[in-house]
N, C-alpha and C positions, 0 to 999 in steps of 0.2 A: 429606310431613312434613319440616319444616325440622329441622336438628340441634338447634337451641335448643328446639323443641317436644318433640322426642324426649328431650332432656335432662330435661324436666319429668316424663316418664314413667319414665325410668331414672335413678335416683339414682346419684351418683358412688360412694357407699358400696357399691353393688352391682357397678357396672361395673369399678371399679379393681381389686378382688381377682381378678376373672375375667381381665382383661387381663394382670395381673401373672403369672398362671400360664402365659401363653404364652412367658415368657422365663426363662432360667436366671438365678439371682441372682448367681452368681460365674463367669460364663462365661469361656471362653478369652480371654486377653489383658486381663482386667479390671484387672490391676495395671499395665498399661503406660500411664502417664498422658500420654505424648507421642505416642500413635498412636491413631486411632479404631478401633472394633471393628466388623467387618462384621456385618450383620443375620443372615446365615446361620449365624454362630457364637453368636448370642445366643438364638435361638429354642429352645424347650424340646422341640420335636418332631423335631429333627434332630441329628446329630452323636453324639459319644461320651457326652455328658451328657444324653441324652434322658430326659425325665421324663413327657412326654405323647406319645400316639400320635394318629393321625388320628381314631380313635373318640373319644378324650377331647376333642379340639378341637371335634368336632361336638357333644359334650355341652355344652361351654361356650357354643357358639353357640345351642344350644337353650335354655339358661337365660336368655340375653339376650332371645331372642324371647319366651319365656314370660313374663318379667317385664313386657315391654311390653304384651302382650295382657291380662295380669291387672290392670294398673293401671286406676284409675278413668277413665271417659270412653269414648268410642266407639272400638272396635278400629280400628287403622290399616289393616287389610286382612282379608279373609275368613279365618276360622279354619281352613278346610279346606286352606289353603296354608301352614300353619305349618311342616310338615316340609320342604317345598320351599325356603322362605325360609331355614330354619336350615341346610340343606345348602349353599345358595348363600353364606350368610355364612361358613360354615366354610371353603368353598373359597377365599374371599378372604383369610381370616385365615391359612390355610395358605400362601398366596402370599407372605406375609412372608419366608419362607425362601428364596424364589427371586429376591428383588430384588438387583440388582447395585449395592449401595451400602452405606455404613456409617451408624452412628447419627447422627453429626454431619451428614452429608448429608441424612438423613431429616428432622432437625429444621429444617434450612434450607429444605427443600422445603415444609414446612407441612402441616397435616392434610388440607386439601382436595386438594392435588396428590398426597399420599401415597395417599389413597383412590382417586384417579383411576388411579394406577399399579397399585394392587391390582385394580381393575376390568379394566384391560387385561391384567394378568398372568393373571387367572382369566377369560379371555374365555369368554363363553357361560354364565357362572354364573347370570345372571338370565333366561335364555331360558325361555319357557313361562309366566312369571309374569304375573299381571294388572298393570295399570298401577299400582294402589295398592300392590301387593306389591313391584314393582320400585322404586317411589319410597321405600317404607319401607326396603328393602334398601340403597339408596344412602345414605339418611340414617343408618342404623345403622352402615354402613361408615365414614362420616365421623366419627361419634361415637366409635367404637372407635379410630380413628386418632388422634383428639384425646387420648384417654387413653394410647395407645401412646407418643406423643411426650412427654406429661407424665411417663410412667414413665421414659423415657430421660433427661430433664433432671434427674430426682431421683436418678439413680444417681451415687454419689460420684465415680466415675472420669470420668464425662461432663464434669463441671464442670472438672476438671483438664485434660482433653484440650482442651476448648473454649478455656480460657484460654491454653494453650500455642499452639494454632493461631492465636488472635487476635493473640498477641504476635508470632509469627513473621510473620504476614501484614502486621501494621503495620510491622514492621522492613523487610520486603521492599518494601512500598509507599513507605516513607520513602526507602530507598536509590534506588529507581527515580525518584522525584520529584527527589531531589538530582542524580542523573545527568542527567535531562532538563533541569533548570535550568542545570546547568553547561555542557551542550552546546548548547542552543537557548535563547538569551535570549527571554524571554517578550514577544511584541509586545503593545502596548497595544490597547485596544478600537478605537481609530481606525485602526491599521494593519490589523487583521483585517477591519474593515468596508470599508476602501478596497480591500484585496486582492480581496475578493469582487467588488466592482464592476469592478476592473481586469481580473481573469481573464475575467469575462463580456464585457468590451469586446474583449479580445484574441481570444477565441474567435469573436466575431461579426465583428470587423474583418478577420481573416485567413482566414475560412472561405469565401471566394469567390474563384474564379479564372476566367480566360477560357479557354474551349475554342475554339481558333481555328477560325473558319469557321462555327460553329453560328449566329452572329448574322447570317448572310447572309439568312436567311429570317425569318419571323415567330416568332422564338424569342428568349428572353432571352440576353444576352451574358455573363452571370455565372452560374456554376454552383456548387453546394455542393462544398467541397473533398473531402468523403468520397466523392462520386460520381465526381469527375474525377481524384482522386489515384491515381497508379500507382506502386507500390513498385518502385524501381529498385535496382540493386546498386552498391556502392562497393567499390573494390579498393585493396589496399596491397601493395607488394612486400615479401616476407618475406625476411630475411637467410638465406643458406644456412648450414647447419651443417657443421662439420668432419666429414669422412668418417672412419668407423672403419676400422681395418685390414681389408683385404679387401673394402671397399666402394668404390663409385664415388661421386664427389661429385654430389649432386642438383643439377639445374638450379634456377635461382631460381624460387621458388614465388609464386603470387599468392593472397593471402588475400581471400576474398570475404565480404561481409556485406550485409544489407539496409541501404540508405542511411539509413533512419530509426533504425537501431541504431548509428549512428556514434558517439554519445556514451555508449553503454551501458558500454563497456569502458575508455574514455579520457575524461578531463575536458577535454582540449584537442585540437581537430581543425582542420586546414586542409583544406577540401574543395575539390578542383579539378573543373571540369567545363566542357566545351565550350559554345559558345553554343546555347541551346535545350535543354540537357541536363536541366533541371529543378531547378537549384540554388535558385532563389527559391521555387519551389513546395515544395521540401523544407523550406526555412526556415519557410514558412507552416505546413506540417504539424507540424513540431516545436513551433512556438509554440502552435498550437491544441490539440494533444494535451497539452502541459504545462499549459496553462490549464485544461483540463477535468479532468486527473488530479489537479491540485492539489499535486504533489510539488515542482515548481519554479515560480519566478516568471519568465516569459519576457520578454525585451526584444528586439524586432526593430529593428535599427539598419542601414538601408540607407545605405551610405557616400556614394552620390551625393547624397543629401539632406543628410547631416551636413557634408560638406566645403564645401557651398555657403555655409554660414554662417561659414566661416573656421576658428575654433578648434573642435576636436572636443570634444564635451560631457563633463562630469563626470557621475557617476551621478545627481546631483540634477537634471540637465538632460536625462536620457535621454528622458523622455516629451515634454517641450516640443520637443526637437529633431526629433521625428518627427511632430509635430502631434497628439499625443494630447490630447483636450479635458479629461481628468480631472486634477484637482490633488491630488497625494498629500500626506499629512501631512509636515511638515518632517522631513527626515532619514530618511524611509522607505526610499528606495533604498539608502542606505548600510547601514541596519540589515539589509535583505534580503541584501546582498552580504557583510556581515560574518558573517552566520550561515551563509554557504555555500549559500544556497537559490536562487541566481540561475541562469538559463539565458540567456546573452548570445549573440545570433545576429547576427553582423556580416556583412552581405551585400554582395557586389559590389566586391571589391578591385580587379578589373580595370577597373571603371567610373570610376575616378578617375585623374587624370594620374600618370604615373610619378614625377614630382617630389614628389607628395604621399604616396607609399606608405611611405617610411621614416618620415615624420612619423606616419602612421597606425599603423605597427608600434610606434613608441615609445609612442603613446597606448594601444594595446591591451595591450602588455606592462606598462605602468605600472598599468593596471587589474588585470591578472592577478596581479602581485606584491602589490598593495595588498589584494586581496580573494581570497586562496586558498580552495580548496574549492568554487568555483562551476564551472559548465560553460561552455565557450567554443567557439563554432564560427565560423570565418571562411571565406567562399566566394570563389572566384576562378576565372578562366579558367586553363587549364593552364600557359600560357607567360608569365603576367603577372609572376611572380617566380621566382627560382631555387629548385631543389628543397629546399634546406636553409634556407630563409628564416626559418623559425621552429623548426627542429629543436632548437636549443640550449635553447629554453625549454620543451621537452617536448611540442610539438605533433606529433601523429601526422598524417601526410599520407595522405589518401584521395582517390581519383579516381572520380567518377561514371562508370559505364560506359555506353556506348551501349546502346540498347534491343536486347534479343535478339529472336529471331523470336517467342517466346512472349509477350514484352512487347508487341511490335507488334500481335500478334493480339488481345491483351487490350484494348489501347488502341482498336483499330478497333471492336471490339464495343461498348465503352462509349461511344465517340463516336457510333456509329449509333443506339444505344439512346437517348442523350440528345437526338440530333437527330431522333428518330422517323423514321429513314430505313432501315429494315431491308432494303429491297429492293436496296440497293447494297452491303451488307456482304459477302456471299459473293463477289461478283464482284471486289471490291477485294482481299480476302484471297487469291484465286487469282492476281491480278496481282502481288501482293507476293511470292508464293512462286516465280513462274515468271520474272519480269522482274528480272534481276540489277541493272540500272541503277536501277530504281525502288527495289528493296530497299536499295540503298546509300544512298539519300537518307533513308529512313525509319529514322533512327538516334536521333532524340530526339523528345520530345513536340511541339515546335513544328512540325517538318517533317511528322510524322505527322498532326497536326491539319490542316495545309494540304493535304496529299495527300488526306485524307478529304473536305475541303471542295471541293477542285477536282474530285475524282471525282464527287461528288454534283452540283456546279454544272454540269459538262459531261456529265452523264448517262452516266457510265462511260468517258469519254475522258480520258486523261492524257498530258501532254507528257513528253518525255525530256530528260535533261540538267539540270544544276543551274541554268544561266542561264534555260533555257526554263521551268523550274518556277517560278523567281522572277518571270519576266515574266508567266506565267499567273496566279500568285498575286496580283500587283499589279493586273493587269487585273480580276480577280475582286473584289478588295477596293475598288479605286478606282471601279469602275463601279456599285457598289450604290446603290440608292435606297431609303431607309427613312424616308418622310415621317412615319410615326407617332411618330418620336422628336423631334418638336418643331422640325424644320427649317423655316426660314422661306424667304425668297425667294432666298437665296444659292445659285447653281448653279455648280458648278465641274466642268469636264470632266476627263477622265482625264489628258490631257496637261498641263493647268494644274496639277492636283494634283501630278503627277510633278515638274514644274518647281520648284514651291515646296518640296516635300518633299526633293528632292535638294539644294537650297541649304541647307536646315536640316541635313540629314545631313552635308554637307561641312563646314559650320561646326563641328559636333560632332567630326567626324573630325580636323580640323586642331587643335582645342583639346585633343584627347586625352580628352574627356569623353563621357558618355552622357546628360547632362542639362544643360539650359540654362534660364535664367530666361525667363518669359513675355515680359518686357520686351525681352530680347535677341531672342527669336524674332519679336516684332512688328516690331522694327527691320529684321530680314532680309527679312520679307515686304514691309514698306513699300518697301524699296529695289528689290525685285523686281517690284512691281505695275506700274510703267510699261512693263515689257517683256513682261508677261503680259496680253495684251489681254483675254482672256476673263474674267480675274479683276479687272481694273482697275475695271470698272463695278459690282462686287458690294458695294462698301462700303469702309470704311477697313481698315487692316491688322488691327486687333483683330477686326473682324467676319469677315474672310477667314480669319484664323488659327483663330478659334472654329469656323467651318464646316469647316475642314480637320481639326481634331481630331474633330469629330462625324462627319464623313462618310468620312474615308479609312480608318479602322480601323487605321492605322499609328502614329498619335500618341496619347499619353495625357497626362493631367494628374495626376501622383501627388499633388499638392497645389495650392493656389491659385496659388502663385508660380512653379511650375516646369513643364517640359514635357520629354518624352523619347519615344523610339520604343518600341513595344511589345516590340521585341526588337532586340538589337544587330545581328543578321544583316541586317535591312532597312536599318539605318543604314549599314553598310559597303557594301552593294550599291548603294544610292542615292548615297552619297558618291563611290564609284568612278565611277559613271555621270556625275556632274556634273564630276568632275575630268577625265575623258576628253573630254567635250564642250567644256570650257574650255581644253583643251590643257595641263593641269597635270601632264604626265607626269613632268617632272623632279622635282616635289614628291613624287610617288608613289615614284619610284625612290630618291629621297634618304631616304625613310622606311622603306624595305623592311627595314632592320635592326631596326626596332621590331616586337616581336611583336604589338602591337595592330594593325599595318597588314597582317598576312598576308592576311586575307580581302579587304582593300581591293585589294591587289596582284593577287590572283587574279581578282577581279571586274573590275578595270581591264583585264586581258588579255582577258577575255570581251567587254567593251564596245568595246575599241579596234579600229581599222582595222589591216589586216595590217602596214603599215609601222610603225605605233605599237607594235604587239605586238613586232615584231622589236627595236625600240629598247629597250623595257622589258626584254626577256629578255637582251639583250646587257649592259645595265647590271647585271642580277643576276649574270650570269656574271663580269663584270669585278671584282666584289668578291672572287672566288676563295675563297669560304668554303663548307664543306660544306652549311651550313644554307641559304644562298641558292641554291646549285646545286640542291639538292633542291626549294626553292621554285620555281625555274624549271621543273624537271621536273614539279612539280604543276600549274603553270600551263598546260602543254601540253594538259591535259584541256579547257581552255576556248578554246584557240586553233584555231578552226575553219579559218581560212585563215592560213598563215604561210609566210614565205620558207623553202624547203626547206633552205637552208644553215644558217639559224638553228636550225631544228628538229634538224638533224643535229649541230650543235655542242652543243646542250643534251643530246642523247642521248649524244654521245660523252663529254662531261664527266661525265655521270651514270654512264657505263659504268665509270668508275673506282670508283664506289661500288656498282655492281650488276654481278655478284653480290658480296656482302660476303665478304671473306676471313677474317674473325675475328668473334668475339662482339661486340667493341667497335664494329666497322664495322656490324654488323647492327643494333645498338641505335641508332646514329646514323641509319642508313637508315630505320628504323621511325618516326623522328620526323617524316618527311615525310607520314605519314598513310596511310590505306587505299589511296590511288592506287598505292602501291608494290606492292601485291599483283598488280596487272595486269602489272607489269614484271618480277616475279621469274621466272627461267627454271626449266625442269625440270632434272632431274639430269643429263641427257645432256651430256657434254663438260665437266662440272665436276670439280674436284678434291674430295677428301673434305672439306677445310677449307671450300671454297666451298659445298658442299652443306650442311654444318652451319650456315654463316652464313645461308643462305637459310631453313633450317628455323627458326633463332632469330628472324629478322625476321618470318616469317609467324606464329610463335607469339606474338610481342609484339603484332602487329596483330590478333590474334584478339579482343581486348577491344573493338576498333572494328568489325570486320566478321568475325564468326565464319564466315559462309558462304564468303566469299572466302578466308579463311585455310585453311579446311578443304579447299577446292579445291586450294590449293597443296600443303599437307602430304600430301594423298592421292597426289600424284605421287611422293613420296619413301618410300612405305610399303614398297617392296621394295628400298630402298637397302642395300648390305651394310655400310656403315660403322657401327661400334658407337657413335660419337659422335652420328651422325645418328639412329640408332634410339633412343638414350637421350633425345635431345631430343624426339622424337616421343612417347615414353612420358611424359616429364616435363611436357609441356604439356597433358596430359589434362584437368586441372582447369579449363582455359579454355573448354571446350566442353561441350555437353550430353553427359552421360556415355555413354548408350547409343548415340547416333549416332556419336560419335567411336570408340567401341569397335568398332562394325561396319565403319565406313568406313576406319579406319586401323589400330588396334591389332591387330585379328584377322589382319591380313595381314603383320605384321612377322616377321622371322626372330628367334626367341626365344633364339638362342645367346648365352650370357653376359649376358642382358638380364633385369633385374628389373622387374616391373610393380608399381607402387606404388598402393595403394588408400588414399585418405584419407577418403572420405565414404561415406555410406549409398548414395547414387546410384551410386557407382562399384562398391561391393560388389554391388548389384543388377544391374549390367551385366556382371559377370564371367561368369555362366553363359551369356550369349549368344555368347561366344567359345569357340574351342577351348581345350584345357587349356594353362595356363602352368606351366612347371616351376620358375620362379623368381618368388616373390611376396614383396612387402613390404607390411605393414599398418602405416601410420603413424598414430599417435594412439590414442584410446580406443576400441578394438573389443573386444567381449566374445568369449571363446573360441567360444561357440556361434554367434555371428554369422560368425566366420571360417570355421568348419567348414561352416556352411550355405551360404555363397556360393561354395564351391569344388565344382564339379560332379563332378570326379574327384580326390578327395584323394590317391589312390594315385599320381597323375602328378606331384605336387609333390616336387621334389628339394631345393630350397633355400627357406628361409622366414626372413623377418626381421620381428620384432615390435619396432617402434621407438616410443619415447616413449609406452608403453602403460601406463596406470594401471588398466585393467580386468582384465587377465589376472592371476589370483592363483595358479592351479595349472596344471600342464602335462599332467595325465593325458589330457585330451581330444585332445592332439596325436598320440596313438597312431593316429588315423585316417590320418595321413600316413605310410603304411607304407613309402614309398620315400625318406623324408627323409634327406638326407646332410649338409646344412648347416643350422644353426639359429643365428640371432642373437637374443639375449634382451636387450631394453632395457625391462624391466618391473619397476619398483621393488617391487611387492607379492610377487613370486615368492620363495619361500624354499627349496623342495625341488626339486632337479633329479633325484631318484631315478626319477620316472616316465619319464624319457628313456631309461632302459636298454632299453626294449622297441623302440627305434628303431635303424635301422642308421646312426647318426650317425658321420661321419668328421670333421666340422668343427663346432666349437661356439665361438661368440663371445659372451661375457658382458660386457655394458657396465654394466647396472644390474640388481641383484637384491638383495632383502633378506637372503638367505642362500644359502649354497653347499652345503647338505646334499645328499649323494648324488653330488657331483661326482667323488669318488674311485672311484665304481662304474662310470663310463662307460669301459669298457675298449676300445671300438672307435674312439675318437677319435684321429685323427692330426694334426689342426690345432686348436689351442686358443688362445683369446684371453681374458684375464682382466684386467679393469680395476677390480676392487674388492679390498679387503683380504682376503688368504687367512688362514684360521685356522691355529693351531698355530705351531710354531717351525721346521718343515722343509717343503719343498715336497712331499716324499713323503707327508706326513700329510694333505694336502688335495687334491693333484692325483691323477688316476688312475694309480696306480703300474703297473698292468698294461697301460696303453694304449701302443701303439707310436708315440709322438709324433714327428712330423717337423718341425712348425712350432709355435713357442710365442711368444706375445706376452704380455708382462707390463708393464702400464702403471699410471700413477697410483700409488696406495699399495698395490698388490697384494703387494709383497714387504716391506712395512714391518715385519712381524713375523717373517718367515721368512728374509729375505735370499735368496740363491740356494743355500742349503744343501740338498743332496740333488739338485741339478739333474743331476749326472753320472749319476744312476740311469737316465736315458733315453738310452741309447747310440744310439738310432735318430734322435736329433734332428739335423736338417740345417739348419734356419733358426731363428734366434733374434732376436726384435725386443724391444729394451729401451727403455722410456720411463718409468722409475720416478721417483717423487718422492723416493725414498731413494737416497743415493749408494751406489756399489758399492765393496766392500772388496777387499782382496787375496784374502781367502777366497772371495769371490764369483767373482773372475776365475779362481781356481784350479779352481772347479767348471766354468767354461766351458772351460778348457783341457783338461779330462778328457773332453770330448765327442769321440769318435773320428770321427764323420761330419759334424761341423759345417762347412758350406761357405758359408753366407750369414749375415752379421751386420748387423743394423740397430741404429744407435745414435741416440738423441735428442740434440739440441744441448745440452740441460740437463745432460748428463753431463760436459761440459767445464768446467773442466779437472780438477776434483777426482777424479772417478771414473776418468778416463783415465790419471792418473799411476800407478795401481796395475796397469794393464793389462800382461799379459805378452806375449811373442811367441806368436802363434797360427798356427802352420803349418797348412796345409790349407784355410784360409778363402780362397776365391777371389772372393767377392762381398761388397762393402761398401756399405751405405746409410747416409747421414748425413742426418737429418731435422731441420727447424726450425733451420737455421743462420742466425745473424744477421750473419755476415761477420766477427765479431770473434774467433771461436774459432781457436785454434792447432791445426790438424789435421795439421801436419807430423810429429807424433810417431807418427802411425798407420802410415805407409808402412813404416818399418823393423820394426814389430811385426806387420805382416801381409805377410810376404814373398811369399806366393803369390797375392795379390789380383790379379785380372785385369779385374774390372768394378767401377766406382765410380759410385754415383748420389748426387748432391748436391741437396738440396732447401732452398730459402731459406724462412725464416720469413716470415709475412705482413708486407709493407712493407719487407723487407730486400732487399739486392742483393748478389750474390756476384761476386768477381773471377774469372771463368772461366779466364782464361789462367794466373793465378797458381796456382789450385787444381789445374788440370790438370797443371801442371808438377810437382806434388808426387808424382804417381803416373805416372812415365814409362813404365812397362810395362803400364798398364791403360787400358781404354776408359772415359773419364770423361763422364758425362752430367749436365747441369745442368737442374733442373726449376724 
């Protein structure tokens, strides 16, 4: 029975009064016209104003059912179900009091949906009824709900509430629309339609890449990006932070993030990566994902294509410059960039001549300044431009890291799945794990693909050495025959292809480019044909070049008018081969200073005869620069046969660099690349400084070859030097956390050594090691996570919580029952009272929201405070009962207290003052009254104002002056410290101190400059 039909049987004059009885007439909140009233406060059978009970509601339902049955016409259901239907209807009406909504929401819902809600709320109310009875029950429920909503709308307060809500909603909507209009100019319909087409084009155009080697069989040579893409890591060196008193300075840290997240935190990124590391694939991935997500409009701009046209394009010419066939509405690109919606991906800075790079920078920076708010990514080889090339313009530098073992394994699995060759997967993975030389080559997607292809092509056999691998790869690529690809009668043998390819490669190497016009390439082939007999009869230069592109697998046509090698690696290898054959060794030696020629030089040594190798290496050594000396050292890897005297000279010259004697020398050494790992010695016979330098170099090279770096660092795990052990601890983040923990960290002498945990993986690796007594947790770690990852909390004696925004209270630290030192750098912490249960003797407070409870820590002997103390005297906030021996007061700690009350701590032996507030004569008087004070540290900022009031301080035999800029007059200190015997002077960053002059000021003391 439809509700309309039921309405004919039940007059509104009957239903309305019955429905009205279900609700109170003046329920709670009825007078609040600015707020809706919840249903459970309106119903009359609940709450304090109850006028109906469950029995009365059933009676109302019975009257409704009886009226329907007594009306003229056929009964809607059998009369023997009357009581059951009435009970079911009553259950649904009673469910009004259980609905989680208010009257305004109910009206918005409508009578049909409200009835459905009641049916669900009173689930099972219609069970056991006949079909007609259930149908009548549903119709009666809807009819009753229609009258319920009518009742709501007629209540005087409902109208007021609705008007208020509508007014507020309209005002809010207007404000949001105004904000949207002001922030995002509304594109016209043509822009929207074009962007839809353009995003689809970009997603399709860049969603295909080559997986090297798969096209050697009857398989397609282009694969979907989402199948082939491998997420790699990008890294950036993070600046070290200044050490807190009592801490050691952390070694430089490397920040790691997924390469595709490079633009999530910064709008401007210069991404560096070696040849074959996946830079262009990453650009494609970013473009495709942006096109699909719709949040940004991507522009893929390969520089090798753009520079060919001369002038670099304006935004209006972006699409035309890269051959996009779509024609945008006039001014569309500028509108996109003006709105800050662009993702501009500029690829291949290293692939254009050095002379064009400054022009390219000016073009890029002009765009960045003209269109702020967009995202910009520029890719380059690592050595193409200096490190700070774009730093002044806010570009963050990231470096694509070589593939790790897990990345290589993932790539191998995907490659074999795509190639449908699972029978070779396990064997190759085993070889990559056990053969170090092979693993060293599998550092980027290009070489991994070639290794996979060679492994399959040779049925499990692989060559060794870089040159042998390239030779084998070229043989594999050049000897293939794929007649199904439309090849005609042109037949080029492997040697003919190599001859032509290396001439093309050498022309590109000489020009400093990676792309040439087809016309230029045809000219090179035409001049070569008379001397390449097997190719001369195959047709004209255009025909032979076309065959070379189709058959070699090494050349490609990015567009109709240009040609390049599938990868720069092959260009450098073949260019070097041709240069050696033609006797152009002087050219190679003369270009060795150009970073673009590094691989050419190495491959020339590999191709050259012994005498030629000797000449090349002597030319490198003659330049007498660290970089070329290290390049000569790297070339020895490829010098199979070489004059022993030349080899000895290279190794002797490199001996001045290995082992490195300082951090700076270690960094310079690491620039030679992973080959250095094989040359780094063990700790035997090295000084502590040299051992530390080796550890630094190996740590830096871990991003290139973690396996080899781990092998070097493992040798130093039992070294006694604290600097070496700190370096081994500090480089943990460059390795797989658990493996490094078991191989290196667990073997270290823990004396005076803090182990720093930064990541979840490092926390999870903690339990696999023996207990550490000194732990630092850097970053946002919750207290429960810290407690859970420490297998033996009772063994922890010193704990540092640095830059932690998650720790809010310190009660849980009671688990560390042996804790003697605690550093707190946790802004949310307010109450130090829970620390009274710990046997603390040293407390360092860098950041905390409050210092409540500090005065109760009576066991502390060493105290550092770098935030403002409450009160007007130190005795009001510092622990008066504590036997303090060392006290550091920094920043604005004494802004309100001065040093008033300091003399209370007669046990104080060392005082470190670095306040932002000048010291007064009253403050110095407090210091003078300290009977046991022997060591005084003063910050350079106290000169000259605070020092003028300094009295004579007999008994102080140790003086430390920190952050001196060289301009302070410290001569006044010697007569005021007559008993001083040791003086430590530390220069401010970037400052230099006159050691001889300063030492002369303290003739009776040992003076140390740091």
